[in-house]
N, C-alpha and C positions, 0 to 999 in steps of 0.2 A: 905658628897659627893658633888662635884661641880655639877652645872647644866649640864655641858658638859658631865660628866661621867654618869649622869642620863639618858641622851639621847642616849648614846652608847648602842648598842645591848648587851645583856648578853653574846652572843657568843664571842664578841671581848675580854671580860675579860678572858673567858676560853681559848681562842686562845693565848692571850699574856702569860698566865700562862704556856700553853703548850710549847711556844717558850723558856721558861726558863728551865722547868723540862724535856722536851722532852718525856713525858709519854703519848703516843698517845692513849693507852687504857683508861687511866683516862679521857683524853679529850673527847673521843668518848662517854664514859658513861655519862659524864656531859651534853654533847649536846643532847644525846638521851632522857634524862630526861626532857629537856626543849623545844626541837624543833621536829617538824615532818619533813619528807622529803620534803613535799610541802613548808613549811616555809623556809627551807634551799634553795630550788630552787628559791624562791622569793628573798632571800638575795643575791644570786650570781649575780642578775641583778640590784638590787637597792642599795646595800650596798656600803660603801667606800672600798678602797683597802684591808684594814685589815679584814673587815667583809667578803669580797668576798673570800679571801684566807682561812679564817676559815671555811666558808660554803663549799667550794670545798673540803677541807680536810675531813670534816665530811661526805659529800655526798659520797666520795670515799669509806668510810667504812660502811655507813648505807644504801645507796641506792642500787637498782638493775638495770637491763637493761632498765627499764622504764624511767630512768633518762638519757638515752643515748643522746637524743637530747640536753638537757640542758648542759650536760658536753661537748658535741661535739662543741657547739657554744663557749664555754669558751676557746677552743684551740686557738681562735683568739682574746682573751681578750687583752685590752690595757696594762695590767700589766703582767710583765714577771713571777712573782711569781704565779699568778693565772694560767697562761698558763702551767707552769711546773707541778703544782699540778693536773691540769686537764688532762694532758698527761698521768701521772701515774695513776690517778684515773679512767679514762675511760677504761683502759685496764682491770681493776678489774671488772668493770660493764659488760664487754663483756663476762665474764665467769659466771655471776650471772643471768642465764636465764635457763628456763626449770625446770624439776624436779630435786630433789636432786641427783638422779642417773645420770641424764644427766650432771649435774654440775661436779660430780665426774669423769665422762667420759672425760670431757674437761680437767680437771686437769691431768688425766693420760696421755692424748695425749700430753699435754704441757711438761710433765716430759720426755716422750720419745723423743720429739724434743730437749729438753735441753741436753739429753744424746746422741744426734745424731743418734738415732735409727729410721731413717726416714721411713724405710719400715714398721715397726710396727706402727709408728704414722699414716702412710697413711691407714693401715688396720683398725685401730680403728676409724679414721676419717670417713672412708667410712661407717662403721657401724652406726656412729652417724648421718651422713647426710641422710642416708636411714631411720633412725628412727625419726629424727627431722630436716627436710630440711629447716625449718625456723630459725635455729640457725646459724647465720652468721659465728661465730667463728669456727664452725666445718668445713665449706668450706675453711676458711682462713688457718686453721691448715693443712688441706690436701693439699691445694695449696702450702704452705710453704714446706711441706714434698716432694711434687713432684718437686719443684724447686731445692731442694738439691739433688734429685735423677736425676737431669738433664732432667726431663720430662717437658720441658718448655711450650709446648702447653697446657698440662693438668693444669699446675700451673696457667697460664693466665686465663683459663676457670673458675677454682675454685675461684680465687681471684676476678674475675669479678662478679661471683655469690655472693660472700661475700659483695661486694659493692652494688649490687642490693638490698640486704636485709638490710644492714647497710651502709647508705650513708656517715657515718663519719669514716669509717674504713681506715684510712690513711696508716696503715701497709699493707693492701691488695693492695692499689694503688702503694705503693713503691715496693713490690715484683713483681707486674705486670711490672713495669718499668724495674726492673733488668732482668726479663725473656725476655722481648722484646729486651733489649740491647744485651743479649747473643745470641739472634736469629738474630742479626744484622739488627734490625728494629728500627733505631734511631728515626724515626718520631713517631711511637707508643710509644716508650720508653719515649720520651720527653712529650708527652701528658699525660702519666700515672704519671710521676714525677711531672708535673705541677699540676695534680689533687691532689696528695698527699700533695704538698706544700700549695695548697689552703685550704685543710682541716686542716693542721697543719703547720703553717708558721715557727715553731721552728725547723724543720728538716733540720739542716745545711748541712748534707751530701747529702740530696736530692737536696738542693739548689745548691750545687756545681755541681751535675750531670746536673741540668737544664742549668746552665751557660756553662758547657762543651759542651753539646749537641747543644745548640743554636749556639755556635761558630763553631762547627763542621759542622752543616747544613748550616750555613751562608757562610762558606768557600767553599762549593761544587758548 
């Protein structure tokens, strides 16, 4: 083995194998046997591009909400691959919080949202935020349900609360922007979209909204 290969983290070898076989379960098992969540968090800040990508992928499967800050910062990483993996991974972390029962509750709400059963999603979200008001995702889910039910004031309030708890919740900021836009409040909408874009610069649809609103307000 060359001196260069000896210096490379073991994670890189596992990640390069994953890129070939695309067996994420095997990859996660290999990483979990060799690394702790803490060591993976260090690698995402000190490793090279390939190591950071591998560490982010592993964190998205092995970590929980306690790694939210680490993953949130990676949304602005210099590498596009890291940013993409972090965007997908942090959404998983947002549901890995609370008791097993509360996590199942979050999954059930998400399923109702996917099925466009917004009234039921709002009801379940209300029960969750009353039981565990410190879970940001519960507030966001209810805000999203309210948005689709055209209850825009309520949507803004809940998404704002989600951001108070989880400062990296770019989806909550985006929904706030959309709600303000439909309330014909372009100044507040622009502020919310800018916030979403600061948190996650990869949101191209939000970037387009920022450009549109800036032009609209400049023309007034």
